[in-house]
C-alpha positions in Angstrom: -10.7 24.2 3.8 -9.6 22.9 7.3 -7.3 19.9 7.0 -5.5 17.6 9.5 -2.2 19.3 10.8 0.4 18.5 13.4 2.5 21.7 14.0 5.7 20.3 15.4 9.1 20.6 13.9 12.2 18.5 14.4 14.6 17.9 11.6 15.2 14.3 10.5 16.8 12.7 7.5 14.8 12.4 4.4 14.0 8.7 3.6 12.1 6.4 1.4 10.1 3.3 1.8 11.6 0.9 4.4 13.5 3.6 6.3 12.2 6.8 5.2 7.6 9.9 10.4 4.8 10.0 18.6 2.5 11.4 20.9 0.6 14.0 18.9 -2.4 16.1 19.8 -4.6 15.5 16.8 -7.4 17.5 15.3 -9.7 15.9 12.8 -9.1 17.0 9.2 -11.9 17.9 6.8 -13.1 15.2 4.2 -10.6 14.6 1.4 -10.5 16.8 -1.7 -11.4 14.5 -4.6 -11.6 15.3 -8.2 -13.9 13.4 -10.6 -12.3 10.6 -12.5 -11.7 11.2 -16.4 -13.7 8.2 -17.0 -15.7 6.4 -14.3 -14.8 3.0 -13.3 -17.4 0.5 -14.6 -19.2 -2.0 -12.4 -17.1 -5.1 -11.9 -18.0 -8.4 -13.6 -17.0 -9.9 -10.3 -15.4 -8.7 -7.1 -12.3 -10.4 -5.8 -12.7 -11.9 -2.4 -10.5 -9.2 -0.8 -12.8 -6.5 -2.1 -16.2 -8.1 -1.6 -19.4 -6.2 -3.1 -20.5 -3.1 -1.3 -22.8 -3.9 1.6 -26.3 -2.4 1.6 -25.7 -1.3 5.1 -22.3 -0.8 6.6 -21.9 -0.4 10.3 -18.6 1.2 11.1 -17.2 2.3 14.4 -17.9 6.0 15.1 -15.3 6.4 17.7 -12.0 4.7 18.7 -12.0 1.9 21.1 -9.9 2.1 24.3 -6.5 0.8 23.0 -5.4 -0.3 26.3 -7.8 -3.2 26.0 -5.8 -4.5 23.0 -2.4 -5.7 22.2 -0.2 -6.7 19.3 0.8 -10.4 20.0 3.8 -11.9 18.5 2.9 -14.8 16.4 6.1 -15.6 14.4 9.7 -14.7 14.5 13.0 -15.4 13.0 12.2 -13.9 9.5 14.7 -12.0 7.4 13.4 -8.6 6.9 9.7 -9.3 6.4 8.2 -6.5 4.2 4.6 -7.8 3.2 1.8 -10.0 4.7 -0.9 -11.2 2.4 -3.6 -14.0 2.3 -4.6 -16.0 -0.7 -8.2 -15.7 0.3 -8.7 -19.5 -0.6 -10.2 -20.6 2.6 -7.0 -22.2 3.8 -6.4 -19.6 6.6 -2.7 -19.3 5.7 -0.9 -16.0 5.6 2.1 -15.4 3.2 5.1 -13.3 4.4 7.6 -11.7 2.1 11.2 -11.6 3.0 13.0 -8.7 1.4 15.9 -10.9 0.1 13.7 -13.0 -2.2 11.6 -15.6 -0.3 8.0 -16.0 0.6 7.1 -17.9 3.8 3.9 -19.5 4.9 2.2 -19.1 8.4 -0.2 -21.8 8.8 -1.9 -23.4 11.8 -0.1 -20.8 14.2 3.2 -21.8 13.0 5.9 -20.7 10.5 6.6 -23.4 8.0 10.3 -24.2 7.5 10.1 -24.5 3.6 9.7 -21.3 1.7 6.5 -21.0 -0.6 8.8 -19.3 -3.1 12.5 -18.5 -3.5 13.6 -16.2 -6.2 16.6 -14.9 -4.5 18.6 -15.8 -7.6 17.1 -13.1 -9.4 16.1 -10.4 -6.9 18.6 -7.5 -6.5 18.4 -6.4 -2.8 21.6 -4.3 -2.9 19.8 -1.2 -1.7 17.8 -0.7 1.4 14.6 0.0 -0.7 15.2 -2.8 -3.1 14.3 -6.5 -2.9 11.2 -8.6 -3.3 8.6 -5.9 -2.2 5.0 -6.8 -3.0 2.7 -9.8 -3.4 -0.9 -10.3 -4.7 -2.9 -13.4 -5.3 -5.2 -13.7 -8.2 -8.9 -13.5 -7.2 -9.3 -17.0 -8.7 -6.1 -18.3 -7.1 -7.9 -21.3 -5.7 -8.6 -22.5 -9.2 -5.6 -21.2 -11.3 -2.8 -21.0 -8.7 -1.5 -17.6 -10.1 0.0 -15.0 -7.9 1.9 -11.8 -8.7 5.1 -10.3 -7.2 6.9 -6.8 -7.4 10.6 -7.0 -7.1 13.8 -5.3 -8.1 16.0 -7.4 -10.4 18.6 -7.0 -13.1 20.0 -3.4 -13.2 17.9 -2.4 -10.0 14.8 -2.3 -12.3 11.3 -3.1 -11.2 9.9 -6.4 -12.4 6.1 -7.4 -12.2 5.8 -11.1 -12.6 3.2 -13.9 -12.3 4.2 -17.2 -10.8 2.0 -20.5 -10.4 1.8 -22.5 -7.2 0.2 -25.7 -6.0 -0.4 -26.3 -2.4 2.3 -25.0 -0.4 4.9 -24.9 -3.0 5.3 -22.4 -6.0 7.4 -23.1 -9.0 10.2 -20.4 -9.5 10.6 -21.5 -13.1 7.0 -20.5 -13.8 7.8 -16.9 -13.9 6.1 -14.8 -16.6 7.2 -11.2 -16.5 4.4 -8.8 -17.2 6.0 -5.5 -16.9 9.6 -4.1 -16.5 10.2 -0.6 -15.4 13.6 1.1 -15.6 14.7 2.6 -12.4 17.2 5.5 -12.3 18.1 5.3 -8.7 18.2 2.8 -5.8 15.3 4.2 -3.7 11.7 4.9 -4.1 10.5 1.7 -5.6 6.9 1.6 -4.2 6.3 -2.1 -4.3 2.6 -2.7 -3.4 0.3 -4.9 -5.4 -3.5 -5.4 -5.0 -6.4 -6.6 -6.9 -9.3 -4.3 -7.0 -12.8 -4.2 -8.5 -13.3 -6.0 -11.7 -10.3 -8.4 -11.0 -7.9 -5.6 -12.2 -4.3 -5.6 -10.9 -3.2 -2.2 -9.2 0.6 -1.6 -8.9 2.4 1.0 -6.8 5.7 2.7 -8.2 7.7 5.4 -6.5 9.1 8.4 -8.4 12.5 6.7 -9.3 14.3 7.9 -6.3 17.1 10.3 -5.4 15.4 13.3 -3.6 12.9 15.8 -4.6 11.9 14.1 -7.8 14.8 15.4 -10.0 13.2 14.2 -13.2 9.7 15.3 -12.4 8.3 11.8 -12.7 5.5 12.2 -10.3 3.7 14.8 -12.7 4.9 13.2 -16.0 2.2 11.1 -17.5 4.5 9.6 -20.0 6.4 7.6 -17.4 5.1 4.9 -15.0 7.1 6.1 -12.0 5.3 7.9 -9.3 2.0 6.4 -10.2 -0.6 3.7 -9.4 -1.2 1.6 -12.3 -4.0 -0.6 -13.2 -3.8 -3.5 -15.6 -6.1 -6.5 -16.7 -4.0 -9.7 -16.2 -7.0 -11.8 -17.4 -6.7 -10.7 -21.1 -4.0 -9.7 -23.6 -0.4 -10.8 -23.6 1.1 -10.2 -21.2 -1.8 -7.9 -20.0 -4.6 -5.7 -21.4 -5.5 -2.1 -20.5 -8.9 -1.8 -19.0 -11.0 0.2 -21.4 -12.3 2.6 -18.6 -8.6 3.5 -17.4 -8.5 7.3 -17.1 -5.9 8.0 -19.7 -6.9 5.6 -22.4 -6.9 7.2 -25.9 -4.7 10.1 -24.8 -1.0 10.8 -25.1 -0.4 9.5 -21.6 0.7 6.0 -20.6 -2.7 4.0 -20.5 -1.7 1.9 -17.4 -1.8 5.0 -15.2 -4.7 5.1 -12.7 -3.4 7.8 -10.3 -0.3 10.0 -10.2 1.7 12.6 -8.3 3.1 10.2 -5.8 6.5 10.1 -4.2 6.8 6.7 -2.8 3.5 4.7 -2.2 4.9 2.4 0.6 1.7 0.3 0.8 -1.8 0.9 -0.5 -4.9 -1.2 0.2 -8.6 -1.5 -0.6 -11.3 -1.7 2.1 -12.7 -5.0 1.3 -16.3 -3.8 2.2 -16.5 -0.5 0.4 -13.7 -0.7 -2.3 -12.3 2.6 -1.2 -8.5 3.0 -1.7 -6.0 4.1 1.0 -2.5 5.0 0.0 0.5 5.7 2.4 2.8 8.0 0.6 6.2 8.5 2.0 7.4 12.2 2.4 10.6 14.0 1.6 12.0 16.1 4.4 8.9 17.1 6.4 5.5 15.4 5.9 4.1 11.9 5.6 0.6 11.4 4.3 -2.4 9.2 3.7 -4.3 9.6 0.5 -8.0 8.4 0.0 -9.6 7.4 -3.1 -13.4 6.7 -3.1 -14.4 3.5 -4.9 -14.0 3.9 -8.8 -12.3 7.3 -8.8 -9.5 7.1 -11.4 -7.2 9.8 -12.8 -6.4 11.8 -9.5 -3.2 13.8 -9.1 -1.9 13.6 -5.6 0.3 16.6 -6.1 4.1 15.4 -5.7 6.3 17.3 -6.1 4.2 20.4 -6.1 3.2 19.5 -2.7 4.5 17.4 0.3 1.4 16.5 2.3 -0.7 19.6 2.4 2.3 21.9 2.0 4.0 23.5 -0.9 7.2 21.8 -1.9 8.4 22.8 -5.5 7.0 25.2 -8.1 3.4 25.8 -8.7 0.8 23.6 -10.5 -0.8 24.9 -13.6 -4.1 26.6 -13.0 -5.9 23.8 -14.8 -4.6 21.1 -12.5 -6.8 20.0 -9.6 -4.8 18.3 -6.8 -6.1 15.7 -4.4 -4.9 16.5 -0.9 -4.2 14.0 1.8 -6.8 13.2 4.5 -4.1 12.8 7.2 -0.5 13.7 7.7 2.2 14.0 10.3 5.5 15.7 10.4 9.0 14.5 11.2 8.7 15.3 14.8 6.5 12.3 15.0 8.1 9.8 12.7 10.2 9.5 9.5 8.6 7.1 7.1 4.8 6.2 6.8 3.7 2.6 6.3 0.3 2.4 4.9 -2.2 -0.1 6.4 -5.6 -1.6 6.1 -9.2 -0.9 7.1 -10.0 -3.4 9.9 -12.8 -5.8 8.9 -12.4 -8.6 11.4 -14.3 -10.1 14.4 -14.0 -7.0 16.8 -16.8 -4.7 15.7 -15.4 -1.8 17.7 -12.6 -1.6 15.2 -14.7 -2.0 12.2 -14.1 0.5 9.5 -11.0 2.0 11.2 -8.0 2.3 8.9 -4.7 1.4 10.7 -1.3 2.7 9.6 2.0 3.3 11.2 5.5 4.8 11.0 8.6 2.8 10.3 11.1 4.6 12.6 9.0 5.2 15.8 6.5 2.2 15.6 3.5 4.4 16.2 0.2 3.1 15.0 -2.6 5.6 14.0 -6.3 4.9 13.5 -8.3 6.9 10.9 -12.0 7.0 10.3 -14.6 9.0 8.5 -17.3 9.8 11.2 -20.2 12.1 10.6 -18.5 13.6 7.6 -15.3 14.4 9.4 -12.0 12.5 9.2 -10.8 11.6 12.8 -7.2 10.5 13.4 -5.5 9.5 16.6 -2.7 7.5 17.9 -3.8 4.1 18.8 -0.6 2.1 19.8 3.1 2.8 20.5 4.8 -0.5 19.5 8.5 0.5 19.9 9.5 -1.5 16.8 10.1 -0.7 13.3 6.9 -1.4 11.1 7.7 -2.4 7.6 4.2 -3.5 6.5 0.6 -4.4 7.6 -1.4 -7.3 6.5 -4.9 -8.7 6.7 -6.0 -12.4 6.8 -9.1 -13.8 5.0 -11.1 -13.0 8.1 -10.1 -9.3 8.1 -7.9 -9.6 11.2 -4.9 -7.3 11.3 -1.1 -7.9 11.4 2.2 -6.1 11.0 5.8 -7.0 10.3 8.9 -5.5 11.8 12.5 -5.3 10.6 13.3 -7.4 13.8 12.1 -10.4 12.0 8.8 -10.6 13.9 5.0 -10.7 12.9 2.3 -9.5 15.3 -1.4 -9.8 15.3 -3.9 -7.4 16.9 -6.0 -9.1 19.6 -8.0 -8.3 22.7 -6.2 -8.6 26.0 
């Protein structure tokens, strides 16, 4: 099967999430290889605002707009290593920006508020470059219950998934309820992303535990949560319940697992219209990748560490294993560490349905669309700054953060 390749080679260091791929000639890859879920995802009892019900007719862009007609405008500066941008989707128009060292800031009415929304720097361990406060997700019913969830490294460098409560522009740091703690063997490859998907379930991204090459084989080990996308029900159970249709329920595997075979998923997101899932998975020495999961498909094996991107890495999978290959990749002549993004769903229809993602080191931003059954991928912007995360406000407009402490928004010139 023809897949998207960029055949350039330049050695560069092997890296992880925040610093772990620019001027490519691109050929479109074939549609993604996808295997059926072990158990199909049931239809949701409700759809969270960020992932609205699938429209009966979706009009997506079929070609890329002329990028020279657009720019990324600086809207906020002076932040301390911003690594995530989220909306509460509560009608307030606010966006919330994570600072790696343990605080969350609010951007409201075109200004960055001085007082933090949350400060948990007293419990966040940011001693490693890929450690700290890394992920944020607001409950679909946040406007009523005030619950939001964070992913951070804490005591011992381990991962903590916790719930907090907020009212207005202030969250209570003493309201923490720890839902899940995951032991981490090394200081890198933490993953960090959180997002609510169909049915109001919380999805959690975790890296393979770090070092290099997945020395413990965590990506393919279904008895560890490392190297996985997890899916839990935060509305039931204490501290959570397992959705009955998770793919590994009633097996010997960990029932929280939704997808596996990931190295370091540095940002994943749902298309708020279709419910499809896009994952940016950071590579080892050579290849960065975007993985695609159609709405409701669980139990997929993304191949690490048998493969890195579309390329053999270590050993051979059992004949019975089916791997899901990336829909786009680039090598380390073009960057060093992928930053997963979002599908644009804002007020500029020419961008509608285009998934935007970037590279931490080179500041390149690519666009990816499925048009006429073929994936098309091309460079859309060269920003010249380190891209740590993308974000999307409640109107579907796009943002990105940089290690320089700035936040940028995509606009027409």
